[in-house]
C-alpha angles and dihedrals in degrees: 000000000000093000088062095052098113094045092045092049092051094047094045091048088064088069090061089069090059104037112108092027096072141351123276094258089062103038092049086069092056097044097043091043093051092045089054092047090053090049093052092045095048092045089050094054093047091050092046091051093046091055089053102040105018092234144071117278121245090231141359089249089058090049091048093051093047092048094049094047097044095046093048091050093047093049091050097045105028119006091185091057090049090052091048090052092051091046090054090055092047092050087058101039105020092235143060133210130201113235091254092054099062125107089243090055091048089052091050090053091050091053089050093047089244102110114148125196087200090063092048090050088050089054090051090050092048092054094044092051094046099078140355086248089073101039110146090344093145096034092115094051098091105190091186099051119134086224088077092062143293113297135001097285097053091045091051091046092054093053091043091052092053090049091051091053093047091049088080092060115098101210097167103054095044106125127234115330094345096114095042091047091048091052090048089050090053091051090051092049091051089049089056092050095042097054117187095012088061089077087077094065115013140060113196118249099253100053090037092056093047092048095049099040092050093046091048095045111123092009099077093109097046112116115213095024115187114217125188135190114174091189097038102162107183091349094254096135092048093049093047087069089068091074094057101047123088088209103043095156090063098052113115114210124211119185143160130197131181099204109075094208091051091045089056090049090054091051091052090046091054093053094046089054089055097249111166111243089236089061095054119087104169130162137191105220151102110285097204101037095067130003120256138218098029102158134053107356112024102154125061138201092222128030119183124177141175100174126180107281120249092346121174121252135171098255086196117184090246090070089070086074092045109110090227093062107020101094099063107090095281089292128131129195110264121268091245096053121041094175095114091041089062091044094051092046091055093042091051089058095048117114112237093250095039135095131235125200122185135176116224139157117271092252091082088066096063113009114122137210113058092351090054091053093049091048092049093051092048089052094046089052091050090240098133107076104170143359118206120190112214128204119269121257094031098126130063095226098051140021094206120110115259136194139217116230116200117203134189134177129233096358126157114254133020101232119128128214114221119198122185104205093159093117096045101099146095119231116236133173100280108002140029110248132206111220125211088263091056092046091049091051093054092047091049091052090047093051095046092048093198137127112266116183115259096356112050139024130183100212122199121229088247091058091049092047090050087056090055090252091296108151099190102147098226088062089066107023114054105203096172116122116230114253111252115250114257118231101216093192093055090043091053091050090049093050091048091049091050092049091050091051091049091049092049092047092050092050091050091049093050091048091054093047092050089057094055122114124210138213094196129048092219091057091050091051092050092051092047090053090050091050091051092051091049091051091054095051 
């Protein structure tokens, strides 16, 4: 991401204004929220100027001045024309901002020592009320929090300082995916600082790339692809699919997220990656509690998931009549481990010719009871296509090893490809990391779908059945290295040489001790005793 260095540096510097006042999980909300506000404001001014002049402005200050002047004149001379102008902007962007609510205006106030958090909050409210797309989008950015400092002035100064830093970021003229990638970089940096809480919103690069590229494989040319993530976090997995489609502008993204703050982050992430509002269908809700989506599109070409591992859920009897879970021998995943509940939810929503890839803990491969029954039925139906063991310590919220399970519907054959990628990683300070070389190796093994000694096995259904439908990877992929053959002749020579050296050393030691002289009789007696013992060994 070298071409983004200046933008990344500016955006990341904004965090320096907040460190020490709160932990990373909190200040990420402020920084990412203010970056998004600047993006919306700058985009608004450019659009407003273009409608007036039919061209791009030289600077945001020029656009601000033109917008202020033109709107004031229109309101004075022809209020209907002014409203029509604002309506034209809203039709394009889905929101409007008064001249005093823009980021440029906030910066002007800061330079004049007249910054008002009330005005910034008013701008947030204006955007949120403009369209259902923006409902409660800035609800987590608490401009009056004591975390920002003690007293009104310090709190205002903290926000003003962040705005001043972000003012140097050109969010409008960033080419291609630069802005979206920069935002994704920020999310990744916050994940690294946040630690375990990062599991709520971020999937590390290596597993994310493997998941998305496998799920997209063979569907790169499909126009109007439908992609679904029922545990979308910040939307990173969904958005990774953009890079592997030849028609990225036509992908429609469906996602659900339980945590409202993370849901808002995903919505911002979508906009900053340039996703058309009509191609975003996102929901804040509990994936397992009630099925979604249930109308219009309910099956998807691509399903990617990194759900919370071994989470608790109700496992209420009523779920046995739920279409997502009803075809698995009357069994439900246990209350203490919802892993298969997430898997079955995603699989239910998979289109018959699509691919699903999900990250789960290794326990799903071998645990018994209800999970064993569900696993057996999936295998008998040929639904489990591949199992990929990942290195340990890959994720921020757990150090345990995890696996990717790939599922397909109505395929020919019931064989399963096992890949042991547990040793394909590079050790870094906090986490193990899969490089592009490691990712490429896994994808190559997946594409070839062949047995490769000590790393991959294509297991037949008969082999799996003989293992009582246990999918524990070591049962199929033997990663043990053969013991080297021992040359007994060379070993004998080595032992003899060592014994000779020991004998020679002992003789030299005894010779030196026999030449010693003593001041005290008791010392001479002790040494004589030692020499006698050494001679007897």
